[in-house]
Steps between C-alpha positions, in 0.01 A plus 500: 500500500646231721210270417562553127871429540423194711254380239757554224765318708265211563429471130874495425556243774225283359645541149852398605367219718295371209806527272709312753242225530470480122878459462533232766169324445446538124271203473233645724389757241488258207180436309387232262413610148248215502363569851621158606436450874805273520727802467408623848553152643848480347586845638368405845719189498806703401421745779445228761832337412680836516659437160731785392472586133706819484718360219200451270542843344841395361377174346471444126299192401420346164211253496529188283241230439567142384297218346210692340295598331198363682161588356369527860764675709737693271250761381395625848867522602576694181203731563621568856849588377367727226272677746807581709725577201745227600692331216597136543667220303292195410700181437272295276489120503398448139356151550198706612474624139553166326247364255217318676531695828176666621431871447808570290340810346434645846857428612650652186288812551624527859860496373419766239345713777811457714719628219267787415495604868878535507592177677783276383419162350772244565551128445473236770562231242236276346433214741577563865786254544856536621766609249777338701552267794251565781510318831215540748315207658544340160756539224451657154784469251363794299462538126761379255661753266259421216198508732602841633539633149151381404345637820652846452407515132140397569472760776621779269270384220188500718583835662539660158176337386313631805633855452497529120883490508521785753679276751822501295479877454534578871823680583549276806494122453494295817484129575454325834575130528232301684625458858801710391679177396734588217624810682442453874598146613510428871820405679381138516444500122841646427660237725318229305606649165857500626474139617358394163768701313214670320694828519849573626525736799826652615364722777472399863195687634141470380509861379812430290351184356170673425688767303685225309172319434348812347805541278459143372121448511382355166147618582617862526683468168182372338274783616773743389445369146161673521647819651360431847646617829406291803318668789474319831366647823623608843163525672281191508137568590470134610166474324610156374433368849138615484212309337371583153165606648458800731639423847336604826486870588762477775741334253449784250563760774828333604603462135445870425677610820803276439534613139490869594763437768724321249467789254616741770812298582790743437757232403427506124521809277245364253254228590366272228193340653379156389123440483275265303199643319334157500463519880161623616649650817670769289168625364426618855853559626669698221266803531558505878877459467508779240281738703682450831840498329434821308371666817819404681712648223600188307578586138350236271724536197442390142700241309681779316592670828615167640722427200656844535655357819682215322819539701324452832288210373803325349702547819217342702480209256140580405575592140718300261514731202526397137827690486657301785383170349646591161826594671504158667441341158802681360710387797387141441589524131842635598546205733404256224747675266775467757415134550507445122843660478625284785361186334652597164838538665464161664392339172802645317727353763314168519314443169420143594259633769267685261230236529520484879142625553339208324748225586598558861352223712524677836150454639315686774287348773174668608418448867154637436417256215725220628653434158805587288507714185757495220678801353258768372200323654273595785166654594489819708883505485738366232803279555825608337841350565390357834341823632144637513417830324185704440337449160588851388849507644751611233694174547192297403400727212848484351566131553159332491295734283175684571256207466390558860 
């Protein structure tokens, strides 16, 4: 009797011990759906570094992929996601689908398969260039207003062509600017815009100025014309730093480990993860990240589930919804109306000043170009009455026209 009780007690002890170990060391019972031997190596590295991943079970992650489709790497990534019933968003760079590009039929079929599998198809623009000022080691001024309009229109046209017009029928329409420029300028870029008088900022901190930028961004207004919301990211996989070809095994192991750790970071309610489906590393890494993440309790949510958390995403600055952009447009129109009323009042009091915009000779000097510009002239900024303004500033639109 005692032996039976002891045996039963031992079994219970083993059960609870196993449960305890499973709670505090989730990763050590994970398995690869593809029997990839790298999974064990990643787990061993996590174990050796004594990395605590208890918060993983509270993490919600949506996977997004930029720059595809690639006829070589996108399909295996898509197959891996489908095998694991994970729904992602694919931000398509439609230059890949342009006439004369290789394997267009294959790429279009990949996009159709993505839609049919329940993934979201989104626009990453046509050519992969900046939509606004971008300063890195070099300087990109970004597209002009007319160039942006053409790029967006061509992207929409090719996505509808590739999907037999199913792209426009999606209930969720998302756009992501290349490099985020058009919605996510750096502090250095905002400082330069301010110096150039490209936009007028009243705030003091970077956060305040970023919010003002998003309220004024011409690029955001233009994608809103096509009913797009802008989705950024708050988790960067850092795959951009890796080569296009498959890196060494130890690099892949570190990459998988670091991405899983980032997904388990408890600071963000919803994590929108940035990957590139043109990177060969993700063919190997995404299945491992998904298998280890799921084992640890990470919830890989769909685009629909992500968009159900709009409040959180907006608060974190990840999502700039169509609704908020349209509200900013209305506010801008109100400001223009107020300015018109003010100008009308001034003109009634001083009728002789009605032609001020075209006749005032107050010039502006550009330190950057080392030359002066007359009233209503300029390049990236426009001179008016001795001051620099952004091209789409209400003052310029009302007094110099919309030729810019």
